[in-house]
C-alpha positions as CSV (number, residue, x, y, z in Angstrom):
1,M,65.6,122.7,110.6
2,S,65.8,123.2,114.3
3,D,65.7,126.7,115.8
4,L,69.0,127.9,117.3
5,S,69.5,130.0,120.4
6,A,71.0,133.5,120.3
7,A,74.5,134.6,120.9
8,R,76.2,133.1,117.8
9,R,80.0,133.3,117.4
10,P,81.1,135.0,114.2
11,H,82.9,131.9,113.1
12,P,80.7,128.9,113.9
13,V,82.2,125.4,114.3
14,V,80.1,122.5,113.1
15,I,80.9,118.8,113.8
16,L,79.4,116.2,111.5
17,V,78.6,112.8,112.9
18,H,78.0,110.0,110.4
19,A,78.1,106.3,109.8
20,A,81.0,104.8,107.9
21,E,78.9,104.2,104.7
22,H,78.1,107.9,104.5
23,R,81.6,109.3,105.1
24,L,81.9,110.6,101.5
25,L,78.6,112.4,101.8
26,A,79.6,113.9,105.1
27,E,82.9,115.1,103.6
28,K,81.1,116.8,100.7
29,L,78.6,118.5,103.1
30,A,81.5,119.7,105.2
31,G,83.3,121.1,102.2
32,A,80.2,122.9,100.9
33,L,79.5,124.5,104.3
34,R,83.1,125.8,104.4
35,R,82.9,127.3,101.0
36,I,79.6,129.1,101.8
37,G,81.3,130.5,104.9
38,R,84.2,132.0,103.0
39,N,81.8,134.4,101.3
40,R,80.2,135.5,104.5
41,S,81.3,137.5,107.6
42,R,80.5,134.4,109.7
43,R,82.8,131.8,108.2
44,I,81.9,128.2,108.9
45,T,84.4,125.6,110.1
46,A,82.9,122.1,109.4
47,V,84.8,119.0,110.3
48,L,84.0,115.3,110.5
49,F,83.8,114.1,114.1
50,H,86.2,111.1,113.4
51,D,88.8,113.6,112.1
52,A,88.4,116.4,114.6
53,P,90.9,116.9,117.4
54,P,89.3,117.0,120.9
55,A,90.0,120.7,121.3
56,L,88.0,121.5,118.2
57,V,85.1,119.4,119.4
58,E,85.1,121.3,122.7
59,R,84.8,124.5,120.8
60,A,81.9,123.3,118.5
61,D,78.8,125.4,118.3
62,H,76.7,122.8,116.5
63,V,76.5,119.1,115.9
64,L,75.0,117.9,112.5
65,A,73.9,114.2,112.5
66,V,74.0,112.6,109.1
67,L,71.2,110.1,109.6
68,S,71.0,106.6,108.4
69,P,69.9,103.3,109.7
70,D,73.4,102.3,110.6
71,L,74.2,105.4,112.5
72,G,73.0,103.9,115.8
73,A,75.4,100.9,115.3
74,D,78.5,103.1,115.4
75,P,79.5,103.4,119.1
76,D,81.8,106.5,118.5
77,A,79.0,108.3,116.7
78,V,76.4,107.4,119.3
79,T,78.9,108.5,122.1
80,A,79.4,111.9,120.4
81,L,75.7,112.6,120.0
82,T,74.8,111.4,123.6
83,T,77.6,113.6,125.0
84,W,76.3,116.6,123.1
85,R,72.8,115.8,124.2
86,E,73.6,115.5,127.9
87,A,75.7,118.7,127.9
88,S,72.5,120.6,126.7
89,R,74.5,122.4,124.1
90,G,71.6,122.9,121.8
91,P,69.5,120.6,119.6
92,I,71.3,118.3,117.1
93,L,70.9,119.4,113.5
94,L,69.6,116.7,111.2
95,A,70.5,115.6,107.7
96,L,68.8,112.4,106.3
97,A,71.2,110.4,104.1
98,S,69.2,107.2,103.8
99,G,66.2,105.5,105.5
100,S,63.2,107.5,106.6
101,L,62.3,110.2,109.2
102,G,58.8,110.5,110.5
103,W,57.1,112.3,113.5
104,D,54.2,110.9,115.5
105,K,52.1,114.0,116.6
106,Q,50.1,111.9,119.0
107,T,53.2,110.7,121.0
108,G,55.2,113.8,120.3
109,G,58.2,111.8,119.1
110,F,59.8,110.1,116.2
111,T,58.2,107.1,114.5
112,A,59.7,103.7,115.3
113,D,61.2,103.3,111.8
114,S,62.9,106.7,111.9
115,A,66.7,106.6,111.4
116,V,67.4,108.5,114.7
117,P,69.5,106.7,117.4
118,E,67.5,105.9,120.5
119,E,69.8,107.8,122.7
120,V,68.9,111.2,121.3
121,R,65.2,110.7,120.3
122,D,63.9,112.6,123.3
123,G,66.0,115.8,122.6
124,Y,63.2,117.6,120.7
125,S,60.2,119.3,122.1
126,G,58.5,119.5,118.7
127,E,58.8,118.1,115.2
128,P,62.4,119.2,114.0
129,G,63.2,120.3,110.5
130,Y,65.9,118.4,108.5
131,A,67.7,118.5,105.2
132,D,66.8,115.6,102.9
133,F,69.5,114.1,100.9
134,T,67.9,110.7,100.2
135,T,67.0,111.7,96.6
136,L,70.7,112.0,95.6
137,R,71.7,109.5,93.0
138,G,75.2,108.5,94.1
139,P,78.6,110.4,94.7
140,K,78.5,112.2,91.4
141,T,75.5,114.2,92.8
142,Y,77.3,115.3,95.9
143,A,78.0,118.8,94.4
144,M,76.5,122.2,94.4
145,R,75.5,121.8,90.8
146,D,72.9,119.2,91.8
147,E,69.6,120.9,92.7
148,D,68.7,118.5,95.6
149,F,72.2,118.8,97.2
150,R,72.2,122.5,96.8
151,R,68.7,122.8,98.4
152,G,69.9,120.7,101.4
153,I,73.0,122.8,101.9
154,G,70.8,125.9,101.8
155,Q,68.6,124.6,104.5
156,I,71.6,123.7,106.7
157,A,73.3,127.1,106.1
158,S,70.1,129.0,106.8
159,T,69.7,127.3,110.1
160,L,73.4,128.0,111.0
161,Y,72.8,131.8,110.1
162,D,69.5,131.8,111.9
163,L,67.4,132.9,108.9
164,P,63.8,132.1,108.3
165,A,62.8,129.4,105.9
166,R,61.8,131.9,103.2
167,D,65.4,133.2,103.1
168,Q,67.1,129.8,102.7
169,L,70.5,130.2,101.1
170,D,70.9,128.6,97.7
171,G,73.6,129.1,95.1
172,E,73.8,132.8,94.0
173,D,71.2,133.7,96.6
174,I,73.8,133.3,99.3
175,R,75.9,136.0,97.8
176,A,72.9,138.2,97.0
177,H,71.7,137.9,100.6
178,E,75.1,138.9,101.9
179,R,75.1,142.1,99.7
180,R,71.6,143.0,100.8
181,R,72.4,142.5,104.5
182,T,75.6,144.7,104.1
183,W,73.8,147.5,102.5
184,R,71.0,147.5,105.2
185,L,73.7,147.7,107.9
186,L,75.5,150.6,106.3
187,F,72.3,152.8,106.1
188,R,70.9,151.9,109.5
189,I,74.0,152.4,111.7
190,L,74.7,156.0,112.7
191,V,78.1,157.5,112.5
192,P,78.7,157.9,116.4
193,V,77.6,154.3,117.0
194,L,79.9,153.2,114.3
195,A,82.8,155.0,115.9
196,L,82.1,153.6,119.3
197,S,81.5,150.1,117.9
198,T,84.8,150.3,116.1
199,V,86.7,150.8,119.4
200,V,84.9,147.8,120.9
201,A,84.9,145.6,117.8
202,V,88.5,145.7,116.7
203,P,89.9,143.7,119.5
204,Y,87.0,141.3,119.3
205,A,87.4,140.9,115.6
206,L,91.1,140.2,116.0
207,R,90.4,137.6,118.6
208,S,87.7,136.1,116.4
209,G,90.0,136.1,113.4
210,Q,92.7,134.3,115.4
211,D,90.1,131.8,116.6
212,A,88.9,131.3,112.9
213,A,92.5,130.9,111.7
214,R,93.2,128.3,114.4
215,D,90.0,126.4,113.8
216,S,90.8,126.4,110.1
217,R,94.3,125.2,110.6
218,A,93.0,122.4,112.9
219,A,90.4,121.4,110.4
220,R,93.0,121.2,107.6
221,E,95.5,119.2,109.8
222,A,92.7,116.9,110.9
223,A,91.6,116.3,107.3
224,K,95.3,115.7,106.3
225,T,95.9,113.4,109.2
226,A,92.8,111.4,108.5
227,E,93.7,111.1,104.8
228,D,97.2,110.0,105.6
229,N,95.9,107.4,108.1
230,R,93.5,106.0,105.5
231,R,96.3,105.7,103.0
232,T,98.7,104.1,105.5
233,A,96.1,101.6,106.6
234,A,95.2,100.7,103.0
235,A,98.9,100.3,102.0
236,G,99.6,98.1,104.9
237,R,96.7,95.9,104.1
238,L,97.8,95.7,100.5
239,V,101.4,94.7,101.4
240,D,100.2,92.0,103.7
241,R,97.9,90.7,101.1
242,A,100.6,90.8,98.4
243,L,103.0,88.7,100.6
244,K,100.4,86.2,101.7
245,A,101.3,83.0,100.0
246,D,99.0,81.8,97.3
247,A,96.2,84.1,98.5
248,D,95.7,85.7,95.1
249,P,96.9,85.2,91.5
250,P,100.5,86.4,90.9
251,E,99.4,89.4,88.8
252,L,97.0,90.6,91.5
253,R,99.6,90.4,94.2
254,L,102.0,92.5,92.1
255,L,99.2,95.0,91.7
256,F,98.7,95.1,95.5
257,A,102.5,95.8,96.1
258,A,102.5,98.4,93.3
259,Q,99.6,100.2,94.7
260,A,101.1,100.2,98.2
261,Y,104.3,101.7,96.5
262,L,102.3,104.5,95.1
263,L,100.7,105.1,98.5
264,G,104.3,105.5,99.9
265,D,104.5,102.4,102.0
266,A,108.1,101.8,103.1
267,Q,107.7,98.0,102.7
268,A,106.2,98.1,99.3
269,G,109.6,98.3,97.5
270,P,110.9,95.2,99.3
271,A,107.6,93.4,98.7
272,L,107.9,94.0,95.0
273,F,111.4,92.8,95.1
274,T,110.4,89.6,96.8
275,L,107.5,89.0,94.4
276,L,109.7,89.6,91.4
277,S,112.5,87.5,92.6
278,R,110.1,84.5,92.9
279,N,109.4,84.6,89.1
280,E,111.9,81.8,88.3
281,E,114.8,84.2,88.2
282,K,113.9,85.0,84.7
283,V,111.8,88.1,85.0
284,P,112.9,90.0,88.1
285,P,114.0,93.6,87.7
286,L,117.5,92.5,87.1
287,G,119.9,91.6,84.3
288,K,121.3,88.1,84.5
289,L,124.4,87.8,82.4
290,P,124.0,84.8,80.1
291,D,127.7,83.7,80.2
292,R,128.3,81.2,83.0
293,I,131.0,78.7,83.6
294,E,129.7,75.6,85.5
295,S,133.1,74.0,85.9
296,D,135.1,74.3,89.1
297,G,136.9,77.6,89.5
298,V,135.8,81.2,89.9
299,P,133.7,81.9,86.8
300,A,133.9,85.7,86.6
301,A,135.2,88.9,88.3
302,I,133.6,92.2,88.7
303,G,135.5,95.5,88.3
304,S,135.2,98.4,90.6
305,D,133.2,100.2,87.8
306,G,130.7,97.3,87.5
307,G,132.2,95.7,84.4
308,V,132.2,91.9,84.3
309,L,134.8,89.6,82.8
310,T,133.7,85.9,82.6
311,G,135.9,82.8,82.4
312,S,135.2,82.4,78.7
313,G,136.9,85.7,78.0
314,T,133.8,87.8,77.4
315,Y,133.7,91.2,78.9
316,Y,130.6,93.2,79.7
317,P,131.2,96.9,80.0
318,A,129.1,98.5,82.8
319,G,126.2,100.5,81.4
320,D,125.3,98.9,78.0
321,W,126.3,95.3,78.9
322,Q,127.1,94.6,75.3
323,P,129.5,91.6,75.3
324,R,132.8,91.8,73.7
325,K,135.3,89.0,73.3
326,T,138.9,89.6,74.6
327,T,142.2,87.8,73.9
328,M,142.4,86.3,77.3
329,P,144.6,83.2,77.5
330,E,142.7,80.0,77.5
331,K,142.0,77.7,80.5
332,E,142.7,80.3,83.1
333,D,140.2,81.3,85.8
334,V,139.3,85.0,86.4
335,L,140.2,86.5,89.7
336,A,140.0,90.3,89.1
337,V,139.4,92.8,86.3
338,S,140.4,96.4,86.0
339,P,137.9,99.3,85.3
340,G,137.3,99.4,81.6
341,G,138.3,95.8,81.2
342,R,141.9,96.0,79.9
343,Y,143.7,94.1,82.5
344,A,142.8,90.9,84.5
345,V,144.3,88.8,87.2
346,L,144.1,85.1,86.2
347,L,144.8,81.9,88.1
348,S,147.1,80.2,85.7
349,T,147.8,76.5,85.2
350,Q,151.5,77.1,85.7
351,S,152.6,74.9,88.6
352,L,154.6,76.3,91.6
353,G,155.0,72.8,93.1
354,S,153.4,71.1,96.1
355,S,154.7,73.7,98.5
356,V,156.3,77.2,98.4
357,T,158.2,79.4,100.8
358,V,157.0,82.8,101.7
359,D,159.0,85.0,104.1
360,G,161.2,82.1,105.1
361,S,158.2,79.9,106.0
362,R,157.4,76.8,104.0
363,H,153.7,76.3,103.2
364,R,152.2,73.3,101.4
365,C,149.2,73.4,99.1
366,A,145.9,72.6,100.7
367,G,143.5,70.0,99.5
368,A,144.0,66.4,98.5
369,E,147.4,64.8,98.8
370,G,149.4,65.6,95.7
371,S,147.9,69.0,95.0
372,V,150.1,71.6,93.5
373,C,150.1,75.3,93.8
374,T,149.5,77.4,90.7
375,A,150.7,80.9,89.8
376,A,148.6,84.1,89.3
377,V,149.3,86.1,86.3
378,L,148.4,89.6,85.1
379,A,146.9,89.5,81.6
380,D,146.6,92.3,79.0
381,L,143.2,91.5,77.5
382,T,143.8,93.8,74.4
383,R,147.1,92.2,73.5
384,G,146.6,88.7,74.8
385,T,149.8,88.7,76.9
386,A,150.3,87.4,80.5
387,E,153.0,88.0,83.0
388,R,153.5,86.1,86.2
389,L,152.8,88.0,89.4
390,P,155.2,87.9,92.4
391,L,155.0,84.7,94.4
392,E,153.6,86.6,97.4
393,V,150.7,87.8,95.3
394,S,150.2,84.3,93.8
395,A,150.2,82.7,97.1
396,L,146.9,84.3,98.1
397,R,145.2,82.6,95.2
398,S,146.9,79.2,95.3
399,G,145.2,77.8,98.3
400,L,148.3,77.8,100.5
401,A,147.5,77.4,104.2
402,D,148.6,75.5,107.3
403,L,145.1,74.1,107.9
404,P,144.6,70.8,106.1
405,T,140.8,71.4,105.8
406,T,141.2,74.5,103.5
407,T,140.1,73.6,100.0
408,Q,142.2,74.3,97.0
409,R,141.5,77.8,95.6
410,Q,138.4,78.3,97.8
411,P,138.1,81.7,99.6
412,A,137.7,81.2,103.3
413,G,134.5,83.1,104.4
414,T,135.1,86.6,105.8
415,T,138.9,86.3,105.4
416,F,138.6,86.4,101.6
417,R,139.6,89.8,100.2
418,P,139.3,90.1,96.4
419,D,142.1,91.7,94.5
420,V,141.1,95.2,93.3
421,F,142.6,97.6,90.8
422,T,142.9,101.4,91.4
423,E,140.4,103.6,89.6
424,D,142.8,104.5,86.7
425,G,143.6,100.8,86.3
426,A,147.4,101.5,86.8
427,Y,147.9,99.4,89.9
428,L,146.7,96.1,91.3
429,L,146.1,95.9,95.0
430,S,146.4,92.4,96.5
431,W,146.4,91.3,100.2
432,G,149.0,88.7,100.9
433,S,147.4,86.7,103.7
434,L,150.6,84.6,104.3
435,S,152.9,87.7,104.6
436,G,150.5,90.2,106.4
437,S,151.2,92.7,103.7
438,L,149.5,94.8,101.0
439,F,151.1,94.4,97.6
440,V,150.8,97.3,95.1
441,V,151.5,95.9,91.7
442,P,152.1,98.4,88.7
443,V,150.4,96.9,85.6
444,A,153.1,98.3,83.4
445,D,155.8,96.3,85.2
446,P,154.5,93.7,87.7
447,A,158.0,92.7,88.8
448,R,158.4,96.1,90.4
449,S,155.6,95.5,92.9
450,V,155.8,97.4,96.2
451,R,155.1,95.6,99.5
452,V,153.4,97.6,102.3
453,K,153.7,96.0,105.7
454,L,150.5,96.4,107.6
455,P,149.9,96.6,111.4
456,G,147.3,93.8,111.2
457,Q,145.0,92.2,108.7
458,P,143.2,94.7,106.5
459,I,139.5,95.0,107.1
460,N,139.0,97.1,103.9
461,V,141.2,98.1,101.0
462,Q,139.6,100.9,99.0
463,P,141.1,102.9,96.1
464,L,140.1,106.5,96.3
465,K,139.4,109.1,93.6
466,D,142.4,111.1,94.4
467,G,144.7,108.2,93.4
468,T,145.6,107.1,97.0
469,V,144.4,103.9,98.7
470,S,142.6,103.7,102.0
471,V,143.4,100.7,104.2
472,L,141.5,100.0,107.4
473,T,143.0,97.6,110.0
474,E,141.8,96.9,113.5
475,H,143.2,100.0,115.1
476,E,144.3,102.3,112.2
477,L,143.0,103.9,109.1
478,L,146.0,104.3,106.6
479,T,146.3,106.3,103.4
480,V,148.8,104.7,101.0
481,R,150.5,106.2,98.0
482,P,150.5,103.4,95.3
483,G,153.4,104.8,93.4
484,D,156.0,104.1,96.1
485,G,153.9,102.3,98.7
486,S,154.5,105.0,101.3
487,I,151.9,105.7,104.0
488,A,150.8,109.3,103.8
489,Q,148.6,109.3,106.8
490,R,147.7,107.3,109.9
491,V,144.5,107.9,111.8
492,P,143.7,105.9,115.0
493,L,140.4,104.2,114.6
494,D,138.7,101.5,116.7
495,A,137.6,98.8,114.3
496,R,137.6,95.8,116.7
497,E,135.0,93.1,115.8
498,V,134.4,94.8,112.5
499,T,133.9,92.4,109.6
500,T,134.1,94.9,106.8
501,A,133.9,98.7,106.2
502,V,133.7,101.3,103.6
503,L,135.1,105.0,103.6
504,R,133.0,108.0,102.6
505,P,135.9,110.4,101.8
506,G,133.6,113.4,101.0
507,S,131.9,113.2,104.3
508,R,135.1,112.3,106.3
509,E,133.5,109.3,107.9
510,V,133.7,105.5,107.7
511,I,130.9,102.9,107.9
512,L,131.8,99.9,110.0
513,A,129.8,96.6,109.9
514,R,129.5,94.8,113.2
515,G,127.3,91.8,112.8
516,G,124.2,93.0,110.9
517,R,124.5,96.6,112.1
518,L,126.3,99.5,110.4
519,D,128.0,102.1,112.5
520,V,129.0,105.5,111.1
521,V,132.0,107.3,112.8
522,G,133.9,110.4,112.0
523,I,137.5,110.2,110.7
524,G,139.9,111.8,113.1
525,D,137.6,112.3,116.0
526,G,136.0,108.8,116.0
527,K,132.7,110.2,117.1
528,P,129.6,108.1,116.2
529,R,127.2,109.8,113.8
530,G,124.5,107.0,114.0
531,S,123.8,103.4,113.1
532,V,121.3,101.3,111.2
533,D,120.3,97.7,111.4
534,T,120.6,96.1,107.8
535,G,118.4,93.2,108.8
536,L,121.1,90.8,107.7
537,A,122.5,88.1,110.1
538,G,126.0,89.3,109.3
539,V,127.6,91.8,106.8
540,Q,130.6,90.6,104.8
541,Q,131.0,93.3,102.2
542,L,130.2,97.0,101.8
543,V,130.2,98.9,98.6
544,L,129.6,102.6,98.1
545,D,128.1,104.2,95.0
546,P,130.2,106.9,93.3
547,A,128.0,109.7,94.7
548,E,128.5,108.4,98.2
549,R,124.7,108.3,98.8
550,T,124.0,104.6,98.8
551,V,125.7,101.6,100.4
552,A,125.1,98.0,99.3
553,A,125.6,95.7,102.2
554,T,126.0,91.9,101.3
555,G,126.3,88.8,103.4
556,G,125.3,85.2,103.7
557,G,121.6,85.0,103.2
558,G,120.8,88.5,101.7
559,G,121.7,92.0,100.9
560,A,120.4,95.5,101.7
561,L,120.6,99.0,100.1
562,V,121.2,101.7,102.7
563,D,120.8,105.4,102.4
564,A,124.1,106.7,103.8
565,E,122.8,110.1,104.6
566,R,119.6,109.2,106.3
567,L,120.8,105.8,107.7
568,A,117.8,104.0,106.5
569,V,117.4,100.7,104.7
570,T,115.7,101.5,101.3
571,G,115.6,97.8,100.0
572,R,116.3,94.3,101.0
573,G,116.6,91.1,98.9
574,P,117.9,87.6,98.8
575,W,121.1,88.6,97.0
576,G,123.2,85.9,98.6
577,V,120.6,83.2,98.0
578,L,120.0,83.6,94.3
579,G,122.4,81.2,92.5
580,T,123.9,80.1,95.8
581,S,123.7,76.6,97.4
582,A,120.9,76.4,99.9
583,R,123.4,75.3,102.6
584,F,124.9,78.7,102.7
585,A,121.6,80.7,102.7
586,D,121.4,81.4,106.3
587,E,125.0,81.4,107.3
588,A,126.3,84.7,108.6
589,T,129.9,83.7,107.6
590,G,128.8,82.0,104.4
591,P,130.6,82.3,101.0
592,G,130.2,86.0,100.5
593,I,129.4,88.1,97.5
594,E,131.4,90.4,95.2
595,A,129.6,93.6,94.3
596,A,130.2,97.0,92.6
597,F,128.1,99.9,91.6
598,T,128.0,101.2,88.0
599,A,129.3,104.8,87.5
600,D,125.9,106.4,87.7
601,G,124.9,104.5,90.8
602,S,121.8,103.2,89.1
603,R,122.8,99.5,89.2
604,V,124.6,97.2,91.7
605,V,126.4,94.2,90.2
606,L,126.6,91.1,92.4
607,R,128.0,87.7,92.1
608,P,127.7,85.0,94.9
609,L,131.1,83.4,95.3
610,I,129.8,79.9,95.6
611,G,127.1,78.6,93.2
612,E,124.9,75.6,93.3
613,S,127.5,73.4,91.8
614,G,130.0,74.6,94.5
615,W,131.5,77.4,92.3
616,G,129.9,78.5,89.0
617,S,127.4,81.2,89.8
618,P,125.7,83.8,87.6
619,V,126.2,87.5,87.8
620,Y,123.1,89.7,88.7
621,I,122.6,93.3,87.8
622,W,120.1,94.9,90.3
623,P,118.6,98.3,89.9
624,T,119.0,100.5,92.9
625,D,115.8,102.5,92.2
626,H,112.6,101.1,93.5
627,R,110.9,102.9,90.6
628,S,112.4,100.3,88.2
629,W,110.9,97.5,90.4
630,Y,107.5,99.2,90.2
631,R,107.7,99.5,86.4
632,E,108.7,95.8,86.1
633,G,106.0,94.7,88.4
634,C,103.5,96.6,86.3
635,R,104.9,95.1,83.1
636,L,104.3,91.6,84.4
637,A,100.8,92.4,85.9
638,A,99.8,93.9,82.5
639,R,96.7,95.6,83.8
640,V,95.2,97.8,86.6
641,L,92.9,96.9,89.4
642,T,89.3,96.5,88.4
643,D,86.5,98.7,90.0
644,E,85.4,95.7,92.1
645,E,89.0,94.9,93.2
646,W,89.5,98.6,94.1
647,R,86.4,98.8,96.2
648,R,87.2,95.5,98.0
649,H,90.9,96.0,98.7
650,V,91.8,99.7,98.4
651,D,88.6,101.7,99.2
652,L,90.1,105.2,98.8
653,D,88.5,108.0,96.9
654,G,89.2,109.1,93.3
655,K,92.1,111.4,94.1
656,V,94.4,108.3,94.4
657,Q,95.9,107.1,91.2
658,R,95.6,103.4,90.3
659,A,98.8,101.4,90.2
660,C,100.2,100.6,86.7
661,A,98.1,103.2,85.0
662,P,100.1,104.7,82.0
663,E,100.5,108.1,83.7
664,T,102.2,106.4,86.7
665,L,104.9,104.7,84.6
666,R,106.5,107.8,83.1
């Protein structure tokens, strides 16, 4: 190795310069030098040039070039070596990784085939020494247990500590040399000199210790930053490759997205979602209830607890989804179902005539000439009985309108507000669009319904856990007692241009949808807390999970899951497109979606309101946890990346787990 000048710092900093193909060897060399330094008074800080911050490079005491034929082709490496050479900061230490290194005594320089960049060949007055690692047999030998690796590290360390070749450090010899040196110092230094040196050395040692700690932190931070950058870059490449149409077989694209998910890429979850939803709607990570009514009429209803009642009278309790038959009256379409599935609102075949009078105004039935209005009934599904609801409640569901273009029984885009039951199932809440009122109907006696006159059309009607009902209008947030319909509280709130909203009672805030953006404001003070872009063209419905942590936003053309605390989108998907006619796929004011969370928040149940036949659409059960998407993707891929696929597409070291390995699925 090359001779070093005097005046060494007690904590030398070594910068390793290498070509891309020998990064792993350079990392192992740096790690071995740092470990040797920990056992000596002069600890070594060894960092790769590509990972070292500029401040650490400026403090460097040595540069070690890991030589290979490709080193001269790396412009960053050549710049680093040239800068060091021109600054005359000492000779560049040499470690040969591949190729050859020869010295021509006649010309006093390196031979033409030597793996030394041209820019630094003239930096040596005589033949330099070097550590030879060309005999190593692959990455498994980059360890101190390998004799050739240990010998090379000993040569480098000996040079750093300015020891003669006969005292090269090697394995246990390193520690033995340290002990011998310590005892020699103890016996040679006189007590007065020791006392004087203590006065001088303590401040210097403190400063040196601070320098070493700073350099060590910088090295660790640089190494972590470099590793994070490599992972981020690899994950980004994998997501792009996974979503590239027909670039690879389906199972390989799933593996790419799954690997990116393990690497922590934010787009990996949505990528998995997209890939799974392309599998013919049969194998995505969702449940798809088999019961489906293709005839005209709303085929099913979703309760606030996620339970589903279909038009054939089958009820699917949220959680186990085991179907059970009910005694629902025949030939009546489902409009709403209570939590637990005992009560349902049905659109009956009972005729109300071709027109009806509501609040003194006469309204005809919309649709073709001769259409008749039909009644809405409240059915007890355990007893098989049904009782007609008040006319004002039936009017919402009978297609009554002054506009001749309105279709019989068809909800009108964003003005459609599904009926909803309170959480205890004791009351039905229905918005009477013709009367501008909220009707609170006790299921035990529908004839005793209570009418709550509202100061405008409701944007959101939401039953709360304390038994009250929250109603948001354009300028006020109301709290209604369902027992007598009285308004317990009025809070001014600006909700202009809001299409829908959802209340977070525990946090005293409300989430407002304006276009595709969600704005969060405090209840009472109206102060904004933040906002998030859902990525949707327009949000039509917001549903909050029971823990108030996740919001499902749905609209024409898609849906999104939003973390309500961090205000970050955690997943997107084509919720409004699956089972929905293509003509509505991109419309911000399309047909809308009914949605509800299960009690544990692990699933969101969705149903597009208009299916491919115009009405009949299936019900989907989507997991809210990306982990389930990962497991499903792995199940379909049914393998892991091969060694060749890993080297070609991932190119990370062995510390990274391979996607879909058994230990990653637990």
